[in-house]
C-alpha positions as CSV (number, residue, x, y, z in Angstrom):
1,M,9.0,-29.0,61.1
2,T,8.6,-28.3,64.8
3,R,5.7,-29.7,66.6
4,P,3.4,-26.8,67.4
5,T,1.8,-25.7,70.6
6,T,-1.9,-25.4,70.0
7,G,-3.7,-22.1,69.1
8,A,-7.1,-23.3,70.3
9,A,-8.3,-23.6,73.9
10,H,-9.7,-27.1,73.2
11,P,-7.9,-28.5,70.1
12,P,-10.0,-31.0,68.1
13,A,-9.4,-34.6,69.0
14,G,-8.0,-35.3,65.5
15,L,-5.4,-32.6,65.8
16,R,-4.4,-33.7,69.4
17,D,-3.9,-37.3,68.3
18,F,-2.0,-36.1,65.2
19,Y,0.5,-34.0,67.0
20,E,1.0,-36.6,69.8
21,N,1.9,-39.2,67.2
22,P,5.7,-39.8,67.4
23,A,5.7,-40.6,63.6
24,V,4.8,-37.0,62.7
25,P,8.0,-35.1,61.8
26,V,9.1,-32.6,64.4
27,A,12.2,-31.1,62.7
28,S,13.3,-30.0,59.3
29,G,17.1,-30.1,59.5
30,P,19.7,-27.8,61.0
31,A,20.2,-25.3,58.1
32,R,17.1,-23.2,58.8
33,S,17.6,-23.3,62.5
34,T,21.2,-22.1,62.1
35,R,20.2,-19.3,59.8
36,Q,17.5,-18.1,62.2
37,A,19.8,-18.3,65.2
38,A,22.5,-16.4,63.4
39,L,20.0,-13.6,62.6
40,L,19.0,-13.5,66.3
41,A,22.6,-13.5,67.5
42,R,23.3,-10.5,65.3
43,A,20.2,-8.7,66.6
44,L,21.1,-9.3,70.2
45,G,24.7,-8.3,69.7
46,P,27.5,-9.3,72.1
47,R,26.6,-9.8,75.7
48,R,28.0,-7.0,77.9
49,T,30.2,-7.8,80.8
50,G,28.0,-8.3,83.9
51,A,24.8,-8.1,82.0
52,P,22.2,-10.9,82.6
53,P,21.6,-13.4,79.9
54,A,18.8,-12.8,77.5
55,T,15.8,-15.0,77.9
56,I,15.0,-16.7,74.5
57,L,12.0,-18.9,74.2
58,D,11.7,-21.5,71.4
59,I,7.9,-21.7,71.1
60,G,6.8,-25.0,69.5
61,C,10.2,-26.5,70.2
62,G,9.2,-30.0,69.1
63,D,11.9,-32.5,70.1
64,G,14.4,-29.8,70.8
65,T,16.6,-30.4,67.8
66,A,16.3,-26.8,66.5
67,A,16.9,-25.3,69.9
68,A,20.0,-27.4,70.4
69,T,21.3,-26.1,67.0
70,A,20.5,-22.5,68.0
71,A,22.1,-22.8,71.4
72,R,25.5,-23.1,69.8
73,L,25.1,-19.6,68.3
74,L,23.4,-18.2,71.4
75,A,25.8,-19.3,74.0
76,G,25.6,-17.3,77.3
77,H,21.9,-16.8,77.0
78,R,19.0,-18.7,78.6
79,L,17.1,-20.8,76.1
80,V,13.9,-22.5,77.1
81,G,11.7,-24.7,74.8
82,V,7.9,-24.6,75.0
83,D,5.5,-27.1,73.5
84,W,2.1,-28.6,74.0
85,S,3.1,-32.2,73.3
86,Q,4.3,-34.1,76.4
87,D,6.1,-36.6,74.1
88,A,8.0,-33.8,72.4
89,L,8.9,-32.2,75.7
90,R,10.4,-35.4,77.1
91,R,12.8,-35.6,74.1
92,A,13.5,-31.8,74.1
93,R,14.7,-31.9,77.7
94,T,17.5,-34.2,76.7
95,R,18.7,-31.9,73.9
96,I,18.4,-28.3,75.2
97,P,21.3,-27.3,77.4
98,A,20.5,-25.7,80.8
99,S,22.0,-22.3,81.6
100,A,21.9,-23.1,85.3
101,P,22.1,-26.4,87.3
102,G,18.7,-27.9,87.8
103,E,16.9,-25.5,85.4
104,L,14.0,-26.9,83.5
105,T,14.8,-26.4,79.8
106,A,11.5,-27.3,78.2
107,V,8.0,-26.6,79.6
108,R,4.4,-27.1,78.5
109,G,2.4,-24.2,77.2
110,E,-0.4,-23.2,75.0
111,L,-0.8,-20.3,72.6
112,T,-4.0,-18.9,74.2
113,D,-4.7,-16.0,76.5
114,G,-2.2,-16.4,79.3
115,G,-1.4,-20.0,78.2
116,L,2.4,-19.6,78.1
117,P,3.9,-19.9,81.6
118,F,5.8,-16.7,81.5
119,A,5.2,-13.2,83.0
120,T,4.2,-10.3,80.7
121,G,7.3,-8.7,79.2
122,S,9.7,-11.4,80.5
123,A,11.2,-12.6,77.2
124,D,13.9,-10.9,75.2
125,A,13.3,-13.0,72.1
126,V,11.1,-15.7,70.7
127,L,11.9,-18.3,68.1
128,F,8.7,-19.3,66.3
129,S,9.8,-21.7,63.6
130,E,7.4,-23.5,61.4
131,V,4.5,-23.2,63.9
132,I,2.1,-20.5,62.7
133,E,1.0,-22.6,59.7
134,H,-0.3,-25.3,62.1
135,L,-2.5,-23.1,64.2
136,V,-6.3,-22.9,64.4
137,D,-6.1,-19.3,65.8
138,P,-2.9,-17.5,64.8
139,D,-4.3,-14.2,66.0
140,A,-4.5,-15.5,69.6
141,A,-1.0,-16.9,69.2
142,L,0.6,-13.6,68.2
143,D,-1.3,-11.8,71.0
144,E,0.3,-14.2,73.5
145,L,3.8,-13.8,72.0
146,H,3.2,-10.0,72.1
147,R,2.3,-10.3,75.8
148,I,5.4,-12.3,76.9
149,L,7.9,-10.2,74.9
150,R,9.3,-7.1,76.4
151,P,8.8,-3.9,74.4
152,G,11.4,-4.0,71.6
153,G,11.8,-7.8,72.1
154,H,12.7,-9.9,69.0
155,L,10.4,-12.3,67.2
156,M,12.1,-14.7,64.7
157,L,9.4,-16.4,62.8
158,S,9.6,-18.8,59.9
159,T,6.9,-20.4,57.8
160,P,6.4,-21.9,54.3
161,N,5.7,-19.5,51.5
162,L,2.4,-20.1,49.7
163,A,3.8,-18.1,46.7
164,A,7.1,-20.0,46.4
165,W,8.4,-20.0,42.8
166,Y,7.3,-23.6,42.1
167,N,3.8,-23.1,43.7
168,R,3.1,-20.4,41.2
169,G,3.7,-22.8,38.3
170,L,1.7,-25.6,40.0
171,L,-1.3,-23.3,40.5
172,L,-1.2,-22.3,36.8
173,A,-1.3,-26.0,35.9
174,G,-4.2,-26.5,38.3
175,I,-2.2,-28.5,40.8
176,Q,-2.5,-28.1,44.6
177,P,0.5,-26.0,45.9
178,V,3.3,-27.6,47.9
179,F,2.9,-27.1,51.7
180,S,-0.9,-27.1,51.5
181,E,-2.9,-30.1,52.8
182,V,-6.5,-31.0,52.4
183,S,-6.4,-34.0,54.8
184,L,-4.6,-35.2,57.9
185,R,-4.5,-38.7,56.5
186,H,-3.0,-38.5,53.0
187,I,-1.6,-36.0,50.5
188,H,-4.0,-35.3,47.6
189,G,-3.5,-33.4,44.4
190,R,0.1,-32.2,44.9
191,P,3.7,-33.5,44.9
192,G,5.0,-35.1,48.0
193,T,3.7,-37.8,50.4
194,Q,4.3,-36.4,53.9
195,V,1.4,-35.1,56.0
196,V,2.5,-32.6,58.6
197,G,-0.7,-30.8,59.6
198,H,-0.6,-27.4,57.8
199,L,-3.8,-25.4,58.3
200,R,-2.7,-21.9,57.1
201,L,-0.2,-20.6,54.6
202,Y,1.2,-17.1,54.0
203,T,2.7,-15.0,51.3
204,A,5.4,-12.5,52.1
205,R,2.9,-9.6,51.7
206,A,0.4,-11.3,54.0
207,L,2.9,-12.2,56.6
208,R,4.3,-8.7,56.8
209,A,0.8,-7.2,57.1
210,F,-0.3,-9.8,59.7
211,L,2.7,-9.1,61.9
212,T,2.3,-5.4,61.7
213,A,-1.4,-5.6,62.6
214,S,-0.5,-7.8,65.6
215,G,1.7,-5.1,67.2
216,F,5.1,-5.9,65.7
217,D,7.5,-3.9,63.5
218,V,9.0,-6.0,60.7
219,I,12.7,-5.4,60.6
220,R,13.6,-7.8,57.9
221,L,11.9,-10.4,55.7
222,T,14.3,-12.9,54.1
223,G,14.0,-16.3,52.3
224,A,15.3,-19.8,53.0
225,P,15.5,-22.9,50.9
226,Y,13.3,-26.0,51.4
227,H,15.1,-29.2,52.3
228,D,12.7,-31.4,50.3
229,V,13.1,-29.7,46.9
230,P,14.4,-32.3,44.4
231,R,18.2,-32.2,44.1
232,P,18.3,-30.9,40.5
233,L,16.1,-27.9,41.4
234,R,18.0,-26.9,44.6
235,P,20.2,-24.3,42.8
236,L,17.1,-22.6,41.7
237,D,15.6,-22.8,45.2
238,R,18.7,-21.2,46.7
239,A,18.7,-18.5,44.1
240,A,15.0,-17.7,44.9
241,C,16.1,-16.9,48.5
242,H,17.4,-13.5,47.2
243,L,13.8,-12.5,46.5
244,P,11.7,-13.5,49.6
245,S,8.4,-13.3,47.8
246,L,9.5,-16.3,45.6
247,S,11.5,-18.2,48.2
248,S,10.4,-21.6,49.7
249,I,10.5,-20.4,53.3
250,L,9.8,-17.0,54.8
251,L,12.1,-15.8,57.6
252,A,10.8,-12.8,59.4
253,H,12.6,-10.7,62.0
254,A,10.2,-8.5,63.9
255,R,10.2,-6.6,67.1
256,R,7.4,-5.9,69.6
257,R,6.3,-2.4,69.0
258,T,7.2,-0.1,71.9
259,P,4.1,1.8,73.3
260,R,4.2,5.5,72.7
261,S,4.2,6.1,76.4
262,L,7.6,4.3,76.7
263,Q,9.3,6.0,73.7
264,A,11.9,8.6,74.2
265,P,10.7,12.2,73.5
């Protein structure tokens, strides 16, 4: 789970303290990061001789573990981490490789109007992994991602699936779904013990509709397994990835919609 940038201009003190706590998990393993980076590498295609590197921003980079994993598949491009937590940024700068000597590889930013330190239309792609479920204002966050991406730029977003196959059974039994949290202190009423600060959850249908309404064209919506599923159930979890509406994790590949004025006649 990456440590998110904040979606509120003045995040509540409880959330600020929560995300600055080094004990809060900031990564969820390399498998999902590798899958997402591979999707982006295919979307970008091979870099043409003499062409400048693509600028790829890992928004909510946490400690940089996911970005370091992605960098191996995105060699030759410029990868920059962005986070709100200064503690996370200090660790990220030791993990994210620089594409040029002296380049700052992780910078502070916020997901508010103009809160990301990048010019409008300056990014070719954004990795937005396990962040949106933590945000107070996801609408403002997607507006800001839309601003910094060039027309046609890629958004690679991942988030837990509220309608995962096991959550459907849990709800029928009157049990709180996995990924949902009612407290920042303890887990209540559902399996698991780890509090990570989830505020919002999405189904595949809701995520697709939300991205479309925010100015993005959804190219592909796929599924990914959840690392914390009990071992005997992992084959079922992997099988559910073939039907994203049932999968544990939703992986969305979207592109910033090109304004009509810029489209070819």
